[in-house]
N, C-alpha and C positions, 0 to 999 in steps of 0.2 A: 504494500500500500504506500502511495506517495502522499505526504502531508506537506502543506504549505501554510505557514502562519502569516497572516496579514494583520493590519491594524483593525480590520473589520471582523476578524475571527479566523477559524481554522478551516482549511479546505482539505478534505481527504478523498482520494480517488482510489478505489479498489482495483486489484489486478484483473477482475472480471470485466471491467470497463475496457481496459486496454486489449484484453483477449478478444472481446466481441468486435471492437473497432478494427483490429488487425485482421481478423477472420473475414469480416465483410469486405474490407478493402482488397484483400488478396483475391477473394472470390470474384470481384468485379474487374480484375485485371485481364488484359488481352491474353488469350492462350491458356489461362488457368481453368482446368476442368472442375476443380474443387479441392477441398482439404482432404487429407488422407491420414490414416493411422496404420501402424504395423500390427498385424494380428499376432498375438502371443502363441497361438496354436500352430499356425502353419508358416509364420514368418513373412507372409506376403503383405503387400500394401493394399488397403481397402479404401475405396472412396466413401467419405462420410456424407450422410444426409445433411441438407442445409440447416436443420434445426440443431444438429450436434457438431457443427463445423469448428466450434471452439476447442474441441479435443485435439485438433491438429495445430494448435498454437500454444507456445510456451512463452510466458513473460517472466523475466527475471529483473528485479530491481537491484542495481549495483550501489555500492556504498558511496560512490562519487556523485550520485544523483541521476545517473543515466539509466536508461532502460534497454535491455536486450530482448529482442523478440525473435523466436525461432518459428519459422513457418514450415509445415510439412504439406506440400502441395502436389497435385497430380496435374500434368499438362496435357493438352490436346495432342493428337497425332499430328505429325508433320510441322510442329512448331519448333523454331530455333530457340533453344533454351537461353542462349546469350541475349536474345532480343527481349525475353521476359525479365531477365535479371538486371537490366540497365535501369 
């Protein structure tokens, strides 16, 4: 959770907010088919339903105040991966 103290009070933003925003933003990018997760039983990647896409996002709050976001995405066929990553 990120907290910011101002003269008007305290603002606290939970990691679920960042997870949801990052998942929706990634899903709306060109060439991204959706969020995915690795199955523990067979080790294969599975596409997540839109309502559970936040499972493909990991948010880490660093001590220096920065945020690290890991996205696990599945891309459409015939898409240049370097075009998506720019």
